[in-house]
C-alpha positions as CSV (number, residue, x, y, z in Angstrom):
1,X,0.0,0.0,0.0
2,X,1.2,3.5,-0.9
3,X,0.7,6.6,1.3
4,X,-0.7,9.4,-0.7
5,X,-1.4,13.0,0.1
6,X,-5.1,13.8,-0.2
7,X,-6.7,17.3,0.1
8,X,-8.4,17.6,3.5
9,X,-11.6,19.1,2.0
10,X,-12.0,16.0,-0.2
11,X,-12.2,13.6,2.8
12,X,-15.7,12.4,3.6
13,X,-16.5,11.4,7.2
14,X,-18.4,8.1,7.6
15,X,-22.0,9.2,8.1
16,X,-22.7,6.5,10.7
17,X,-19.4,6.9,12.7
18,X,-20.3,6.0,16.3
19,X,-17.1,7.3,17.8
20,X,-17.3,10.8,19.3
21,X,-14.5,13.4,19.4
22,X,-14.9,16.3,21.7
23,X,-13.1,19.6,21.3
24,X,-10.5,18.8,24.0
25,X,-9.5,15.5,22.3
26,X,-9.3,17.2,18.9
27,X,-7.1,19.9,20.4
28,X,-4.8,17.3,22.0
29,X,-4.5,15.4,18.7
30,X,-3.8,18.7,16.9
31,X,-1.1,19.4,19.5
32,X,0.4,15.9,18.9
33,X,0.4,16.4,15.1
34,X,2.0,19.9,15.4
35,X,4.7,18.6,17.8
36,X,5.5,15.2,16.3
37,X,4.2,15.4,12.8
38,X,1.3,13.5,11.0
39,X,2.8,10.1,11.5
40,X,-0.4,8.0,11.4
41,X,-2.1,8.0,7.9
42,X,-5.9,8.3,7.6
43,X,-7.5,5.1,6.2
44,X,-9.9,5.9,3.3
45,X,-11.8,3.9,0.7
46,X,-11.9,4.4,-3.1
47,X,-14.4,7.3,-2.7
48,X,-12.3,9.2,0.0
49,X,-14.7,8.1,2.7
50,X,-12.9,7.9,6.1
51,X,-12.5,4.4,7.5
52,X,-10.2,5.2,10.4
53,X,-8.8,8.6,11.4
54,X,-11.8,10.9,11.9
55,X,-10.2,12.5,14.9
56,X,-7.0,13.1,13.0
57,X,-8.9,14.7,10.1
58,X,-10.7,17.0,12.6
59,X,-7.3,18.0,14.0
60,X,-6.0,18.6,10.5
61,X,-8.9,20.9,9.9
62,X,-8.2,22.8,13.2
63,X,-4.6,23.2,12.1
64,X,-5.8,24.3,8.6
65,X,-3.7,21.6,6.9
66,X,-4.5,21.5,3.2
67,X,-3.4,17.9,2.7
68,X,-3.0,14.8,5.0
69,X,-1.3,11.4,4.4
70,X,-3.8,8.7,3.6
71,X,-3.8,4.9,2.9
72,X,-6.4,3.8,0.5
73,X,-8.1,0.5,1.6
74,X,-9.7,-1.5,-1.3
75,X,-9.9,-5.1,-0.1
76,X,-12.8,-4.7,2.4
77,X,-16.4,-5.4,1.6
78,X,-19.0,-2.9,2.8
79,X,-19.9,-5.2,5.7
80,X,-16.3,-5.7,6.6
81,X,-15.7,-1.9,6.4
82,X,-18.5,-1.1,8.8
83,X,-17.2,-3.8,11.3
84,X,-13.6,-2.5,11.0
85,X,-14.7,1.1,11.7
86,X,-16.1,-0.1,15.0
87,X,-13.2,-2.5,15.7
88,X,-10.6,0.1,15.1
89,X,-12.0,2.4,17.7
90,X,-13.2,-0.2,20.2
91,X,-10.4,-2.8,20.3
92,X,-7.8,-0.3,21.5
93,X,-10.0,0.4,24.5
94,X,-10.4,-3.2,25.6
95,X,-8.1,-5.4,27.7
96,X,-4.4,-5.2,28.1
97,X,-4.3,-2.3,30.5
98,X,-1.0,-0.7,31.4
99,X,2.2,-2.0,33.0
100,X,2.0,0.7,35.7
101,X,5.7,0.5,36.8
102,X,6.9,0.7,33.2
103,X,4.5,3.5,32.5
104,X,5.7,5.5,35.5
105,X,9.3,5.1,34.4
106,X,8.5,6.2,30.9
107,X,6.5,9.2,32.0
108,X,9.2,10.3,34.4
109,X,11.9,10.1,31.8
110,X,9.9,12.2,29.2
111,X,10.6,15.9,29.6
112,X,7.2,17.3,28.6
113,X,8.6,20.8,29.1
114,X,10.6,20.3,25.9
115,X,7.4,20.3,23.9
116,X,5.7,23.4,22.7
117,X,2.4,21.9,21.5
118,X,2.0,18.8,23.6
119,X,1.8,18.2,27.4
120,X,1.1,15.5,29.9
121,X,-2.5,16.5,30.2
122,X,-3.0,15.7,26.5
123,X,-2.8,12.0,27.5
124,X,-6.1,12.5,29.3
125,X,-6.9,10.0,32.0
126,X,-3.6,8.3,31.6
127,X,-1.7,10.8,33.8
128,X,-4.6,11.0,36.3
129,X,-5.5,7.4,36.9
130,X,-2.6,5.2,35.7
131,X,0.8,6.9,36.2
132,X,0.7,6.2,40.0
133,X,2.9,9.2,40.8
134,X,-0.3,10.3,42.4
135,X,-0.8,9.6,46.1
136,X,-2.0,6.0,46.5
137,X,-3.2,6.6,50.1
138,X,-5.3,9.3,51.8
139,X,-3.1,12.3,52.6
140,X,-5.7,13.4,55.1
141,X,-4.3,11.5,58.0
142,X,-4.4,13.9,60.9
143,X,-0.9,13.7,62.5
144,X,-1.8,16.3,65.2
145,X,-3.4,13.8,67.6
146,X,-0.2,11.8,67.3
147,X,1.9,14.8,68.1
148,X,-0.2,15.7,71.1
149,X,0.2,12.2,72.6
150,X,3.8,11.6,71.4
151,X,5.1,10.5,74.8
152,X,2.3,8.0,75.2
153,X,2.9,6.6,71.7
154,X,6.6,6.2,72.5
155,X,5.6,4.0,75.5
156,X,4.4,1.6,72.8
157,X,7.3,1.9,70.4
158,X,10.0,2.5,73.1
159,X,12.3,4.4,70.8
160,X,15.6,5.5,72.3
161,X,18.5,7.6,71.0
162,X,20.7,5.5,68.7
163,X,17.9,3.2,67.6
164,X,17.7,2.4,63.9
165,X,14.3,1.4,62.5
166,X,13.4,-0.1,59.1
167,X,10.0,0.9,57.8
168,X,9.4,-1.0,54.6
169,X,12.3,0.2,52.5
170,X,12.9,3.3,54.5
171,X,15.2,3.8,57.5
172,X,14.8,6.0,60.6
173,X,17.7,6.8,62.9
174,X,17.0,8.4,66.3
175,X,19.7,10.9,67.0
176,X,21.4,14.1,66.2
177,X,21.8,15.1,62.5
178,X,25.6,15.1,63.1
179,X,25.6,11.3,63.1
180,X,24.3,11.0,59.5
181,X,27.5,9.3,58.4
182,X,26.1,6.2,60.1
183,X,24.1,5.7,56.9
184,X,27.3,5.2,54.9
185,X,27.8,6.6,51.4
186,X,25.2,9.2,50.6
187,X,26.5,10.2,47.2
188,X,23.5,9.0,45.3
189,X,21.0,10.6,47.7
190,X,18.7,13.6,47.2
191,X,19.0,15.7,50.4
192,X,15.9,17.4,51.7
193,X,16.1,19.3,55.0
194,X,14.2,21.9,57.1
195,X,16.6,22.7,60.0
196,X,15.5,24.2,63.3
197,X,15.4,27.9,63.2
198,X,18.1,28.3,65.8
199,X,20.5,25.8,64.3
200,X,24.1,27.0,63.9
201,X,24.8,28.2,60.3
202,X,28.1,26.3,60.1
203,X,26.4,23.0,61.2
204,X,23.8,23.5,58.5
205,X,26.5,24.1,55.9
206,X,28.3,21.0,56.9
207,X,25.3,18.9,56.1
208,X,24.7,20.7,52.8
209,X,28.3,20.2,51.8
210,X,27.9,16.4,52.3
211,X,25.5,16.3,49.4
212,X,27.0,15.0,46.2
213,X,23.7,15.3,44.3
214,X,20.9,17.8,44.8
215,X,20.2,19.3,48.2
216,X,16.8,20.9,48.9
217,X,17.1,23.2,51.9
218,X,14.4,25.2,53.7
219,X,15.5,28.5,55.3
220,X,14.7,32.1,55.9
221,X,16.7,35.3,55.9
222,X,18.6,36.6,57.7
223,X,19.9,33.3,59.2
224,X,20.3,31.7,55.8
225,X,22.8,34.4,54.8
226,X,25.5,32.8,57.1
227,X,24.6,29.3,55.9
228,X,25.1,30.3,52.3
229,X,28.4,32.0,53.2
230,X,29.8,28.7,54.7
231,X,28.6,26.2,52.1
232,X,30.7,25.3,49.0
233,X,27.6,24.4,47.0
234,X,26.0,26.7,44.4
235,X,22.4,27.8,44.7
236,X,20.8,26.7,41.4
237,X,17.3,27.6,42.3
238,X,15.5,29.7,45.0
239,X,11.8,29.0,45.5
240,X,9.6,31.1,47.7
241,X,7.0,29.0,49.5
242,X,4.2,31.3,50.6
243,X,3.4,30.3,54.2
244,X,1.3,33.3,55.2
245,X,3.6,33.5,58.3
246,X,2.8,29.9,59.4
247,X,5.6,28.2,61.3
248,X,7.9,31.2,61.1
249,X,9.5,33.1,63.9
250,X,9.2,36.8,63.1
251,X,11.9,38.9,64.4
252,X,10.4,42.1,65.9
253,X,13.2,44.1,64.2
254,X,12.3,42.9,60.7
255,X,9.3,42.8,58.5
256,X,7.0,39.9,59.4
257,X,7.9,37.1,56.9
258,X,5.1,35.6,54.7
259,X,7.2,33.1,52.9
260,X,10.0,30.6,53.5
261,X,12.8,30.1,51.0
262,X,13.5,26.7,49.4
263,X,17.1,26.6,48.1
264,X,18.2,24.0,45.6
265,X,21.9,23.5,46.2
266,X,24.1,21.6,43.7
267,X,27.6,21.7,42.2
268,X,26.1,22.2,38.7
269,X,22.6,22.9,37.4
270,X,20.7,19.6,38.0
271,X,18.4,18.1,35.4
272,X,14.9,18.9,36.4
273,X,12.0,16.5,35.9
274,X,9.1,18.9,35.2
275,X,6.6,16.1,35.9
276,X,6.9,16.7,39.6
277,X,4.9,19.9,39.2
278,X,1.8,17.8,38.6
279,X,1.4,17.5,42.4
280,X,0.9,21.2,42.5
281,X,-1.5,21.1,39.5
282,X,1.1,23.0,37.5
283,X,2.8,22.3,34.2
284,X,6.2,23.4,35.6
285,X,7.7,23.9,39.0
286,X,7.7,27.7,39.5
287,X,9.8,30.0,41.6
288,X,6.8,30.7,43.9
289,X,4.8,27.9,45.5
290,X,1.4,28.9,46.9
291,X,-0.2,25.7,48.3
292,X,-3.7,25.4,49.6
293,X,-3.5,23.7,53.0
294,X,-5.9,21.0,53.7
295,X,-7.8,20.9,57.0
296,X,-5.3,18.6,58.6
297,X,-2.3,20.7,57.7
298,X,-3.9,23.9,58.9
299,X,-4.0,22.6,62.5
300,X,-0.2,22.1,62.7
301,X,1.6,25.4,62.0
302,X,4.9,23.7,61.2
303,X,3.6,21.0,58.9
304,X,4.7,21.2,55.3
305,X,2.0,20.3,52.7
306,X,2.5,16.7,51.5
307,X,1.9,17.6,47.8
308,X,4.6,20.2,47.9
309,X,7.1,17.8,49.3
310,X,6.1,15.2,46.7
311,X,6.5,17.8,43.9
312,X,10.0,18.7,45.1
313,X,11.1,15.1,45.4
314,X,9.5,14.0,42.1
315,X,11.3,16.9,40.3
316,X,14.6,15.0,40.6
317,X,15.6,11.5,39.8
318,X,17.5,10.0,42.8
319,X,15.7,7.0,44.3
320,X,17.1,7.6,47.8
321,X,16.1,10.6,49.8
322,X,17.9,11.8,53.0
323,X,16.1,14.0,55.5
324,X,18.3,15.0,58.5
325,X,15.3,16.6,60.3
326,X,12.5,14.1,59.7
327,X,10.1,15.6,62.3
328,X,6.7,14.0,62.0
329,X,7.7,12.1,58.8
330,X,6.1,14.0,55.9
331,X,9.2,13.3,53.7
332,X,8.9,9.6,54.4
333,X,5.2,9.5,53.6
334,X,5.9,11.4,50.3
335,X,8.7,8.9,49.5
336,X,6.5,5.9,50.1
337,X,3.8,7.4,47.8
338,X,6.4,8.0,45.1
339,X,8.0,4.6,45.5
340,X,11.3,6.2,46.6
341,X,13.3,5.3,49.7
342,X,13.7,7.7,52.6
343,X,16.5,7.6,55.1
344,X,15.7,10.0,57.9
345,X,17.2,11.3,61.2
346,X,15.2,12.7,64.1
347,X,16.7,13.8,67.4
348,X,13.5,13.5,69.5
349,X,12.6,9.9,70.4
350,X,8.9,10.9,70.8
351,X,8.8,12.3,67.2
352,X,10.4,9.1,66.0
353,X,7.6,7.2,67.6
354,X,5.1,9.5,65.8
355,X,6.8,8.7,62.5
356,X,6.5,5.0,63.2
357,X,2.8,5.3,64.2
358,X,2.1,7.6,61.2
359,X,3.6,5.2,58.7
360,X,1.8,2.2,60.3
361,X,-1.6,4.0,60.1
362,X,-1.0,5.5,56.7
363,X,0.3,2.3,55.1
364,X,-1.2,-0.6,57.1
365,X,0.7,-3.4,55.3
366,X,4.2,-1.8,55.7
367,X,6.6,-3.8,57.9
368,X,8.3,-2.0,60.7
369,X,11.1,-3.3,63.0
370,X,14.1,-2.2,64.9
371,X,17.4,-3.3,63.4
372,X,21.2,-3.2,64.0
373,X,22.0,-2.9,60.3
374,X,22.5,0.5,58.7
375,X,22.3,-0.2,54.9
């Protein structure tokens, strides 16, 4: 069969075509054609009646293409032609499904930001229901009751300083962030940390300098000025997270802060996976993040929105995440949702117990046990 160019105006839609094409789908097909080319010829009969490709022809009309590539089908009877028109549309919808793990890998490796006319949303329900880089569990677990009874919870878990816990494929070390070398080589880790406000600047810079990959660091000025002065890493991005003053300690001598900085430290400009922005309902991660807090997050003034943490982690490729100030465990919850592995350190035994309880309640099948092994 030979592909031939046929004038778009001469193509005749099948009068009894049962497949519908709404404006959004036609727009997505048009975007695909404009981005990648018209790579799938329209099937037509000897009279230029469309057998397969009605949506592509509508998209061609939208793009004002004068000609489209066509394959002329002549071996089908009228009865076969009718059946094939239904089969061509319907069989692609039936059975098979998707290899979700492979689909996730493929979508993560495609940089949709490179395209001018095609985006992840043009794949329709695929990115909403099947990519599984969406939370698989309820993010509404209220951690506040756990924090309020942290001491009582620790009577159950009996966490002590120096304990190492395995939580599924994650690890939790109870101790000071200065003992992070206990985890061994962290070269392939993504660092993510929100240090205590009063933490010494040089101590913060030491942790940042340990990162050999990307380091995502929360901080506010003026304290961050000294941290930046002592680190040997370059700030590649600076994101303003609009907090509305939540969780910040305003200095009476300064303007009351309404945002917290998120610094992306790295030796060189890291490759950014723009798919992470989907957790913020954005096409790309922006320099300002304004997140709507859910009812749970509003109760705890220091809690970071889970979808924001997931967006930050998913924007980079490392499988392992290191959080030296794990707190109530939001980074670990995000990592589990993203099928990443979080190694966290938390100095307060009671908060470690909260992390264990939170992970158990959020992921009921996850296995948790104390271990002597580090990695």
